[in-house]
C-alpha positions as CSV (number, residue, x, y, z in Angstrom):
1,M,33.8,19.7,-19.0
2,T,31.7,21.7,-21.8
3,G,28.9,20.2,-23.1
4,A,28.6,17.2,-20.5
5,P,25.3,16.1,-19.6
6,A,23.4,16.5,-15.9
7,F,24.0,13.3,-14.2
8,D,20.5,12.3,-13.6
9,I,19.7,9.2,-15.2
10,A,17.5,10.4,-17.9
11,S,20.1,12.7,-19.1
12,L,22.8,10.3,-19.0
13,H,20.8,7.9,-20.7
14,A,19.8,10.7,-23.6
15,F,23.5,11.4,-23.9
16,Y,24.2,7.7,-24.5
17,A,21.5,7.2,-26.7
18,G,22.7,10.3,-28.7
19,G,26.3,8.6,-29.2
20,G,28.2,9.7,-26.3
21,T,30.2,7.3,-24.4
22,A,30.6,5.9,-20.9
23,H,34.4,7.2,-21.2
24,T,33.3,10.5,-21.5
25,I,31.3,10.5,-18.4
26,I,34.0,8.6,-16.4
27,D,36.3,11.2,-17.2
28,R,33.7,13.8,-16.1
29,V,33.5,11.9,-12.7
30,F,37.0,12.2,-12.3
31,A,36.9,15.7,-13.7
32,R,34.2,16.4,-11.4
33,L,36.3,14.8,-8.4
34,A,39.0,17.1,-8.8
35,E,36.9,20.3,-9.1
36,V,35.2,19.8,-5.7
37,N,38.7,18.8,-3.9
38,D,37.0,17.0,-1.0
39,P,39.4,14.3,0.4
40,G,36.5,13.5,2.9
41,I,33.9,12.0,0.4
42,F,35.6,8.8,-0.5
43,L,37.8,6.4,1.4
44,H,38.6,4.3,-1.9
45,L,38.3,5.0,-5.4
46,A,38.0,2.3,-8.2
47,D,40.9,2.2,-10.7
48,R,40.3,4.5,-13.7
49,E,41.3,1.9,-16.1
50,A,39.4,-0.6,-14.7
51,L,36.3,1.4,-14.8
52,L,37.1,1.9,-18.6
53,A,37.1,-1.7,-19.1
54,E,33.6,-2.0,-17.1
55,A,32.0,0.4,-19.5
56,D,33.4,-1.5,-22.4
57,A,32.0,-4.7,-21.1
58,L,28.6,-3.2,-21.0
59,G,28.3,-3.6,-24.7
60,A,26.1,-1.4,-26.8
61,F,23.9,1.3,-25.1
62,D,20.6,-0.6,-24.0
63,A,18.4,0.9,-21.5
64,E,16.3,-2.0,-21.7
65,A,18.5,-4.8,-20.9
66,K,20.3,-2.7,-18.5
67,P,18.2,0.0,-16.9
68,L,21.1,1.6,-15.3
69,W,23.8,1.2,-18.2
70,G,26.5,3.5,-17.6
71,I,25.2,5.3,-14.6
72,P,27.9,5.9,-11.9
73,L,27.1,5.2,-8.2
74,A,29.1,5.3,-5.0
75,V,28.7,2.9,-2.1
76,K,28.8,3.6,1.5
77,D,31.8,1.8,3.2
78,N,29.9,-0.4,5.3
79,I,28.6,-2.3,2.2
80,D,30.7,-4.8,0.4
81,V,32.0,-4.2,-3.1
82,A,34.4,-7.1,-4.6
83,G,37.5,-5.8,-4.6
84,M,37.4,-2.8,-2.7
85,P,38.3,-2.6,0.9
86,T,35.3,-2.4,3.6
87,T,36.5,-0.6,6.5
88,A,33.1,1.1,8.3
89,A,35.3,4.0,8.9
90,C,37.5,2.1,11.2
91,P,41.2,1.3,9.4
92,D,41.8,-1.5,11.6
93,Y,38.4,-3.3,11.0
94,S,39.1,-3.3,7.4
95,Y,38.8,-6.5,5.0
96,L,38.8,-7.3,1.3
97,P,35.7,-8.8,0.1
98,T,35.6,-11.1,-3.0
99,V,31.7,-10.9,-3.5
100,D,29.5,-8.1,-3.7
101,A,26.5,-7.4,-1.4
102,T,23.4,-8.2,-3.2
103,V,22.5,-4.9,-3.8
104,V,25.6,-4.0,-5.3
105,R,25.6,-7.2,-7.5
106,L,22.0,-6.3,-8.8
107,L,23.1,-2.5,-9.4
108,K,26.0,-4.0,-11.4
109,E,23.9,-6.5,-13.5
110,A,21.6,-3.6,-14.4
111,G,24.9,-1.6,-15.9
112,A,25.8,0.9,-12.9
113,L,29.5,1.8,-12.6
114,V,30.9,1.5,-8.8
115,I,33.3,4.8,-8.6
116,G,34.2,4.2,-5.1
117,K,33.3,3.5,-1.3
118,T,32.2,6.6,0.8
119,N,32.9,7.9,4.2
120,L,30.4,7.6,7.1
121,D,30.1,7.9,10.8
122,Q,32.0,5.1,12.2
123,F,30.0,1.9,12.1
124,A,27.1,3.7,10.7
125,T,26.5,5.3,14.3
126,G,25.6,9.2,14.2
127,L,23.5,11.5,12.0
128,V,26.2,14.1,11.9
129,G,28.4,12.6,9.6
130,V,31.8,13.7,11.5
131,R,32.3,10.7,13.8
132,S,35.1,9.5,11.3
133,P,38.9,9.3,11.6
134,Y,39.4,10.2,7.9
135,P,38.9,13.7,6.6
136,I,35.4,14.8,7.2
137,P,33.0,15.5,4.0
138,R,32.1,18.8,3.6
139,N,28.7,19.8,3.5
140,A,27.8,20.4,-0.3
141,I,25.8,23.3,0.2
142,D,27.9,25.2,3.1
143,A,30.9,23.6,4.3
144,N,30.4,25.4,7.7
145,L,27.7,22.9,8.4
146,V,27.8,19.2,9.3
147,P,27.1,17.1,6.3
148,G,24.8,14.7,8.0
149,G,25.1,11.0,8.5
150,S,26.1,8.5,8.9
151,S,26.0,8.3,5.1
152,S,27.9,11.5,4.7
153,G,29.9,10.6,1.8
154,S,27.4,9.1,-0.3
155,A,24.9,12.2,0.2
156,V,27.7,14.6,-0.7
157,A,28.9,12.4,-3.7
158,T,25.5,12.8,-4.9
159,A,24.5,16.4,-4.1
160,Q,27.9,17.5,-5.8
161,G,27.1,15.5,-9.0
162,I,30.0,13.5,-9.0
163,V,27.8,10.2,-9.1
164,S,24.1,9.8,-10.2
165,F,23.3,8.1,-6.9
166,A,24.8,6.6,-4.2
167,L,23.9,3.8,-1.7
168,G,23.7,4.4,2.0
169,T,22.2,2.5,5.1
170,D,19.5,3.8,7.6
171,T,18.8,2.7,10.8
172,A,17.8,5.8,12.7
173,G,17.9,8.4,9.6
174,S,21.2,8.0,8.1
175,G,19.4,7.9,4.5
176,R,17.1,10.9,5.3
177,V,19.0,13.4,7.2
178,P,22.1,14.0,5.1
179,A,19.8,14.1,2.1
180,G,17.6,16.7,3.6
181,L,20.9,18.8,4.7
182,N,22.4,18.4,1.1
183,N,19.5,19.1,-1.0
184,I,18.9,15.7,-2.7
185,V,16.4,12.9,-2.5
186,G,16.8,10.1,0.3
187,L,14.7,7.2,-0.1
188,K,14.5,4.8,2.9
189,P,12.6,1.7,1.9
190,S,10.5,-0.7,4.0
191,V,12.6,-2.9,6.2
192,G,13.7,-5.7,4.2
193,A,12.8,-4.7,0.8
194,L,16.1,-4.2,-0.2
195,S,18.5,-7.2,1.0
196,T,21.3,-6.4,3.6
197,M,23.5,-9.6,2.7
198,G,27.1,-8.2,2.6
199,V,26.1,-5.0,4.9
200,I,27.9,-4.6,8.3
201,P,25.1,-4.5,10.5
202,A,24.2,-1.7,12.8
203,C,20.9,-3.0,14.1
204,R,20.0,-5.9,12.1
205,T,16.4,-6.2,12.8
206,L,16.2,-2.4,11.6
207,D,18.5,-1.6,9.0
208,C,17.9,-0.5,5.6
209,V,20.0,-0.2,2.3
210,S,18.8,3.4,1.2
211,I,19.3,5.3,-1.9
212,F,20.5,8.9,-2.3
213,A,19.5,10.4,-5.9
214,L,19.2,14.0,-7.5
215,T,15.6,13.3,-8.5
216,V,12.7,11.4,-7.0
217,D,12.4,9.2,-10.6
218,D,16.1,8.0,-10.1
219,A,15.5,7.1,-6.9
220,W,12.6,4.9,-7.7
221,R,14.2,3.6,-10.8
222,V,17.1,2.3,-8.6
223,F,14.9,0.8,-6.0
224,G,13.0,-1.2,-8.6
225,T,15.9,-2.8,-9.8
226,V,17.4,-3.8,-6.2
227,A,13.9,-4.4,-4.4
228,R,14.1,-8.4,-4.6
229,Y,13.3,-10.9,-2.0
230,D,16.6,-12.5,-1.0
231,V,16.1,-16.1,0.6
232,A,19.9,-15.6,1.9
233,D,18.5,-12.6,4.2
234,A,16.5,-13.6,7.3
235,Y,15.1,-10.2,7.2
236,S,14.3,-10.1,3.6
237,K,10.5,-9.3,2.5
238,D,8.8,-9.4,-0.9
239,I,7.9,-5.8,-1.0
240,P,6.8,-5.0,-4.8
241,A,8.2,-2.1,-6.7
242,A,4.8,-1.4,-8.3
243,G,2.4,1.5,-8.4
244,Y,4.5,4.4,-8.7
245,G,3.0,7.4,-10.3
246,L,-0.7,6.3,-9.5
247,L,-1.2,8.6,-6.8
248,P,-5.1,9.6,-5.7
249,P,-6.3,13.1,-6.3
250,V,-6.7,13.5,-2.4
251,L,-4.6,12.1,0.3
252,T,-5.2,12.8,4.2
253,I,-1.6,13.7,5.3
254,G,-0.8,13.5,8.9
255,T,1.3,16.5,10.4
256,P,2.8,16.8,13.7
257,A,0.3,19.0,16.0
258,K,1.8,22.5,16.2
259,A,2.0,22.3,19.8
260,D,4.2,19.2,19.5
261,R,6.6,20.2,16.6
262,Q,10.1,20.5,17.6
263,F,12.8,22.9,15.8
264,F,14.8,24.2,18.9
265,G,14.8,27.7,17.9
266,D,15.4,27.3,14.3
267,A,12.7,29.6,12.9
268,A,13.9,29.5,9.3
269,M,13.3,25.5,9.3
270,E,9.8,26.0,10.8
271,A,8.9,28.6,8.5
272,S,10.2,26.4,5.4
273,Y,8.2,23.4,6.8
274,E,5.1,25.6,7.0
275,N,6.0,26.5,3.4
276,A,5.8,22.6,2.6
277,L,2.4,22.1,4.2
278,E,1.0,25.1,1.8
279,L,2.3,23.8,-1.1
280,L,0.8,20.2,-0.2
281,A,-2.6,22.0,0.5
282,T,-2.2,24.0,-2.9
283,L,-1.6,20.2,-4.5
284,G,-5.2,19.4,-3.5
285,H,-4.3,17.3,-0.4
286,R,-5.9,17.3,3.0
287,L,-3.8,18.1,5.9
288,V,-4.5,16.8,9.5
289,E,-2.8,17.4,12.7
290,V,-1.9,14.5,14.9
291,P,-0.2,14.2,18.4
292,F,3.1,13.5,18.0
293,E,4.6,13.0,21.8
294,D,4.1,9.3,21.5
295,F,6.1,9.2,18.3
296,Y,9.1,11.0,20.2
297,K,9.1,8.5,23.1
298,V,9.4,5.6,20.4
299,A,12.3,7.7,18.9
300,N,14.0,7.9,22.5
301,L,14.0,4.0,22.7
302,L,16.7,3.5,19.7
303,Y,19.5,4.5,21.8
304,E,18.3,2.6,25.1
305,G,18.4,-1.3,26.1
306,A,17.7,-3.5,23.3
307,W,19.1,-1.4,20.3
308,V,22.2,-0.2,22.0
309,A,23.0,-3.9,22.7
310,E,22.3,-4.7,19.3
311,R,24.8,-2.3,18.0
312,Y,27.5,-4.0,20.1
313,V,26.4,-7.6,19.3
314,A,27.2,-6.9,15.7
315,V,30.7,-6.0,16.2
316,K,31.3,-7.6,19.7
317,A,34.3,-9.6,19.0
318,F,36.2,-7.0,17.1
319,F,35.2,-4.2,19.7
320,D,36.3,-6.1,22.9
321,A,39.6,-7.1,21.1
322,N,40.1,-3.5,19.9
323,E,38.5,-1.2,21.7
324,T,40.9,1.8,21.1
325,S,40.5,1.5,17.4
326,F,37.0,3.0,18.0
327,H,36.2,6.7,17.3
328,P,35.9,8.3,21.3
329,V,32.0,8.9,20.6
330,T,31.3,5.4,18.9
331,R,33.6,3.6,21.7
332,K,31.5,5.3,24.4
333,I,28.0,4.2,22.8
334,Y,29.3,0.4,22.5
335,G,31.2,0.3,25.6
336,A,27.8,1.2,27.5
337,A,26.1,-1.7,26.0
338,R,28.3,-3.9,28.2
339,T,26.5,-2.7,31.4
340,L,22.8,-4.0,29.7
341,S,21.2,-7.1,30.9
342,A,18.8,-9.4,28.8
343,A,15.9,-7.6,31.2
344,D,17.0,-4.5,29.7
345,A,16.4,-5.3,26.3
346,F,13.1,-6.9,27.1
347,N,11.9,-3.7,28.8
348,G,12.9,-1.9,25.7
349,L,10.8,-4.6,23.6
350,Y,7.7,-4.2,26.1
351,A,8.1,0.0,25.8
352,L,8.0,-0.5,22.0
353,Q,5.1,-2.8,21.7
354,A,3.1,-0.5,24.2
355,L,3.8,2.8,22.3
356,K,3.1,0.8,19.0
357,K,-0.5,0.3,20.3
358,T,-0.6,3.8,21.2
359,V,0.4,5.2,17.6
360,Q,-1.0,2.5,15.2
361,P,-4.5,4.1,15.4
362,I,-2.7,7.5,14.6
363,I,-0.9,6.1,11.4
364,D,-3.9,4.1,10.3
365,S,-5.9,7.5,10.6
366,V,-4.0,9.1,7.6
367,D,-2.5,8.0,4.1
368,L,0.6,8.9,5.2
369,L,2.8,11.5,7.6
370,C,4.8,14.6,6.4
371,V,7.3,15.4,8.9
372,P,10.5,17.8,8.7
373,T,13.7,15.6,7.5
374,A,15.5,17.8,10.3
375,P,14.7,20.3,12.9
376,S,17.7,22.4,12.0
377,H,21.1,22.8,10.3
378,Y,23.9,22.8,12.9
379,T,27.3,24.1,12.0
380,L,30.7,22.4,12.8
381,A,31.0,24.7,15.6
382,D,27.6,24.1,17.0
383,F,28.6,20.2,17.1
384,A,31.9,20.5,18.5
385,A,30.0,22.6,21.4
386,E,27.4,20.1,21.9
387,P,28.3,16.7,20.1
388,I,25.8,14.5,21.8
389,R,22.8,17.0,21.8
390,E,23.0,17.9,18.3
391,N,23.4,14.4,16.9
392,S,20.2,13.6,19.0
393,R,18.4,16.6,17.9
394,L,18.9,15.5,14.4
395,G,16.9,12.3,14.6
396,T,14.0,14.0,16.0
397,Y,12.2,13.1,12.9
398,T,13.5,9.9,11.8
399,N,14.7,7.9,15.0
400,F,11.1,6.4,15.4
401,V,10.5,5.3,11.8
402,N,12.1,1.7,11.5
403,L,11.1,0.8,15.1
404,L,7.4,1.5,13.6
405,D,7.9,-0.4,10.5
406,M,7.5,2.4,8.3
407,C,9.0,3.5,4.9
408,G,10.2,6.8,4.1
409,I,11.4,9.5,1.4
410,A,13.5,12.7,2.0
411,V,12.7,15.5,-0.6
412,P,14.0,19.0,-1.2
413,T,11.1,21.6,-0.9
414,G,13.1,24.8,-2.0
415,K,15.3,27.1,0.2
416,R,14.8,28.5,3.4
417,T,15.0,32.1,4.0
418,D,18.6,32.2,4.7
419,G,19.6,30.3,1.3
420,L,20.2,27.0,3.1
421,P,18.1,23.8,1.7
422,A,14.6,23.1,3.2
423,S,13.2,19.4,3.1
424,V,10.5,17.2,4.3
425,T,10.1,13.4,4.9
426,L,7.0,11.4,3.8
427,L,6.2,8.3,5.7
428,A,3.9,5.3,5.6
429,L,3.4,2.0,6.8
430,S,5.8,-0.8,5.6
431,G,4.7,-1.8,1.7
432,R,3.6,1.7,0.9
433,D,7.0,2.7,-0.8
434,S,5.3,3.8,-4.1
435,L,2.8,5.9,-2.3
436,T,5.5,8.2,-0.7
437,A,7.6,8.2,-3.8
438,A,4.7,9.4,-6.1
439,L,3.7,12.1,-3.4
440,A,7.8,13.0,-3.3
441,R,7.9,13.4,-7.0
442,E,5.1,15.6,-7.1
443,I,6.2,17.7,-4.0
444,H,9.8,18.1,-6.1
445,Q,8.3,19.1,-9.1
446,A,6.0,21.9,-7.6
447,A,9.2,23.1,-5.8
448,G,11.4,23.3,-8.8
449,V,14.3,23.1,-7.1
450,S,17.9,22.7,-8.8
451,L,19.9,19.4,-8.0
452,G,21.9,19.2,-5.1
453,A,25.0,21.5,-5.1
454,T,25.4,21.5,-9.0
455,G,23.0,24.2,-10.2
456,W,21.5,21.7,-12.5
457,P,17.7,22.3,-13.0
458,L,15.4,19.7,-12.2
459,P,14.5,17.6,-15.0
460,A,11.1,18.2,-16.8
461,A,9.0,15.4,-15.3
462,P,8.0,12.2,-17.9
463,P,4.7,11.6,-18.4
464,K,2.6,10.2,-15.7
465,P,-0.9,8.3,-15.9
466,T,-3.6,11.2,-16.2
467,T,-6.4,11.7,-13.7
468,N,-9.1,10.2,-15.7
469,A,-7.0,7.0,-16.3
470,Q,-6.3,6.9,-12.8
471,S,-9.8,7.3,-11.8
472,E,-10.9,4.8,-14.2
473,M,-9.1,2.1,-12.9
474,I,-10.8,0.0,-10.1
475,D,-9.3,-1.1,-6.5
476,L,-9.2,-4.7,-5.8
477,V,-8.7,-6.3,-2.3
478,V,-6.8,-9.4,-2.4
479,V,-6.0,-11.6,0.9
480,G,-4.6,-14.8,-0.2
481,A,-3.1,-16.8,-2.8
482,H,-3.1,-13.7,-5.1
483,L,-0.7,-11.7,-2.6
484,S,2.5,-10.7,-4.1
485,G,4.8,-13.3,-4.2
486,M,2.3,-15.9,-3.7
487,Q,1.2,-18.9,-6.5
488,L,-1.7,-16.7,-8.2
489,N,-0.6,-13.4,-8.3
490,V,0.7,-14.0,-11.8
491,Q,-3.1,-13.8,-12.8
492,L,-3.0,-10.0,-11.7
493,R,0.3,-9.2,-13.1
494,D,-1.0,-10.9,-16.6
495,L,-4.1,-8.5,-16.6
496,D,-1.3,-5.5,-16.2
497,A,-2.7,-4.9,-12.7
498,V,-0.6,-2.4,-10.6
499,F,0.2,-2.9,-6.9
500,S,-1.1,0.3,-5.0
501,R,-0.6,-0.5,-1.2
502,A,-0.8,-2.9,1.7
503,A,-3.7,-2.3,4.0
504,Q,-5.5,-4.3,6.6
505,T,-9.3,-4.7,6.8
506,S,-11.3,-3.5,9.9
507,D,-12.1,-6.0,12.6
508,A,-15.1,-6.9,11.3
509,Y,-13.6,-10.0,9.2
510,R,-12.6,-13.5,9.9
511,L,-10.4,-15.4,8.0
512,Y,-10.5,-18.9,7.3
513,A,-8.0,-21.6,5.5
514,L,-10.5,-23.6,3.4
515,A,-10.6,-27.3,2.7
516,G,-9.9,-28.9,-0.2
517,Q,-8.3,-26.0,-2.3
518,V,-5.4,-26.4,-4.9
519,P,-3.5,-24.5,-4.5
520,A,-4.3,-23.7,-0.7
521,K,-6.5,-20.5,-0.2
522,P,-7.9,-18.6,2.5
523,G,-11.8,-17.5,2.9
524,M,-12.6,-14.1,4.5
525,I,-16.2,-13.5,5.7
526,R,-17.9,-10.7,7.4
527,V,-18.8,-10.8,10.8
528,E,-19.9,-7.9,13.6
529,P,-17.5,-5.0,14.2
530,G,-15.3,-6.1,17.1
531,K,-16.1,-9.8,16.4
532,G,-13.1,-10.3,13.8
533,G,-9.6,-9.3,13.5
534,R,-7.7,-7.0,11.4
535,I,-6.4,-8.9,8.4
536,D,-3.5,-8.3,6.3
537,V,-4.4,-7.6,2.8
538,E,-3.1,-6.0,-0.5
539,V,-4.9,-3.5,-2.7
540,W,-4.0,-3.7,-6.5
541,R,-5.6,-1.6,-9.2
542,L,-6.9,-2.8,-12.5
543,T,-8.9,-1.4,-15.8
544,P,-12.5,-1.7,-15.7
545,A,-12.1,-4.5,-18.7
546,A,-9.2,-6.3,-16.6
547,F,-11.4,-6.5,-13.3
548,G,-14.3,-8.0,-15.1
549,Q,-12.2,-10.5,-16.9
550,F,-10.7,-11.2,-13.3
551,V,-14.0,-11.5,-11.6
552,A,-15.4,-13.7,-14.3
553,A,-12.8,-16.6,-13.5
554,I,-13.0,-16.6,-9.7
555,P,-14.3,-20.2,-8.7
556,S,-16.9,-20.8,-6.1
557,P,-16.9,-20.5,-2.9
558,L,-15.1,-17.4,-3.6
559,G,-16.8,-14.2,-4.7
560,I,-16.5,-10.5,-4.9
561,G,-18.0,-8.0,-2.2
562,S,-17.4,-4.9,-0.3
563,I,-14.6,-4.7,2.1
564,T,-14.1,-2.1,4.9
565,L,-10.3,-1.4,5.4
566,S,-9.1,0.1,8.7
567,D,-8.6,3.5,7.3
568,G,-12.5,3.5,6.7
569,A,-12.1,3.2,2.8
570,V,-14.5,0.5,1.2
571,V,-13.0,-1.6,-1.5
572,K,-14.0,-4.3,-3.9
573,G,-12.3,-7.5,-2.7
574,F,-12.4,-11.2,-2.2
575,L,-14.9,-12.8,0.4
576,V,-16.3,-16.4,0.6
577,E,-19.5,-18.1,1.1
578,P,-20.5,-18.6,4.4
579,A,-21.4,-22.6,3.7
580,A,-17.5,-23.1,2.9
581,I,-16.4,-22.4,6.5
582,T,-18.1,-25.2,8.3
583,A,-15.1,-27.4,7.1
584,A,-12.5,-24.8,7.2
585,T,-10.0,-24.0,10.0
586,D,-10.2,-20.4,11.8
587,I,-6.9,-18.6,11.2
588,T,-7.8,-15.2,12.2
589,D,-5.4,-14.7,14.9
590,Y,-2.5,-15.2,12.6
591,G,-3.4,-11.7,11.3
592,G,-3.2,-12.6,7.4
593,W,-2.6,-15.6,4.8
594,R,0.8,-15.1,4.6
595,N,1.6,-15.1,8.4
596,Y,-0.2,-18.2,8.3
597,V,1.4,-19.9,5.5
598,A,5.2,-19.2,7.3
599,A,3.9,-20.7,10.5
600,Q,3.0,-23.8,8.7
601,A,6.2,-24.0,6.8
602,E,8.2,-23.4,10.3
603,Q,5.9,-26.3,11.7
604,R,6.8,-28.8,8.7
605,A,10.3,-27.9,9.1
606,R,10.4,-28.6,12.9
607,S,8.5,-32.0,12.4
608,A,11.1,-33.0,9.4
609,G,13.9,-32.1,11.8
């Protein structure tokens, strides 16, 4: 359609602000569907007339009231959309939900329009995108390649410019691998940041709802819309969608040591990764090679014992009664779980805990990690010849991430020497979503790639805080009632403080529950290194004026001192006067105030029961 805008959110909202209508964009969606002519992308499409009625119900264009007004999206078909069948790519499993998944409800409330439900590796088990009884979505860049999975349809729909963004899920890499193979952005949030209510579980303890988008700004806008604590979700966490755009001028970025890198003979992918590292160095960041063998060991655990059993448990009743309804590969994986025992599951958990102890100092030594999104592109013929091996290889740099409770984002970095898309993934500890996204934005802009398979140019970046403005802001460590979601956090927000990151102190601090404080507060005190524990904290950023105003209001016995974090950074933050701990309770072993509060609430609930 001549004159239609690109489908990134900024372009669509500019179109609407200039008098364009959502009817025009809906027409363009269906026209683009016909142009692409790929029957494997969608398993169910919204009724066109119903979509037009939804658009009319939005009222006049208002991006303030509805930040996703008129933005078309697709939803992976293991996430419920009321009135659309959910199949998880298993026709016999199909049901018709009457209630939206929490993330879908939030997106609709923000003005987004659900175009349809997308294809996937059955029950979200696979990284190739071809384990489906339906037609297979074609890779948007080269139809001879696998599209990547399990969120194949969502990635291809976004890359082809049919929708502005799409929801996927990510347990082992399903929100990152297909993004990298289709030249788009794939944001995998911290586990628990987005509610999984209304999502068919794969591994419930690890599952994330992920976001595919044409730009990092779009992915972050969607994240900010749906990152909400959900009391109905037992695995939900309060992860603030704050701090995006505030990037330190120099980051320490860990990269797999050269001897540990795995590309399985794909020289073009290896060269593209080296080019991406050179780009990061050019942007002024410090690169540090780190040993990676133990990360691969963590990755290997995902398809052993505990987590294979968890996949089986998610659909056990249906599987046991309808085994022949499953794709042959999926059936083999789930069926193998029947032979596992509780001992096998515990052995897996023990192995993971031991490996966490090994890799945690590596993770703590850097601000974030930069890895290839996938080690290679594989053709459909490659996969037909080696279906298990190639699927496993696609997860080389993704399978360990959720097991280690990390967040991540896949971002295009240009083209390989053969013209295929190149991509890296940035990884950081849970809660540092804004840091990975801000750096991904910087990489995407520097790479200057076009959007997906559309040929649309990357939009010019909106202004971000200047270096001077960033350097003038002061970091503040908070440890108790000022943590995000706690009673006094509003005092920081009232001063326009910006969440920077979750962190831990060095082992030179002890934490106490203070007596007689309303609301309840902890106090942290410095001790000799090794005599304390690592305490969970948050770092917030304030202007000098706001920092002064905040400090002036701190009541005794609390005060501000210099706190050493586990990464060696020294930041101003809350400490307590030594005299205050004589009547206090030592809660250092809880690892942080949030853990202590949760334990106390659980104890009260048990007592009441």
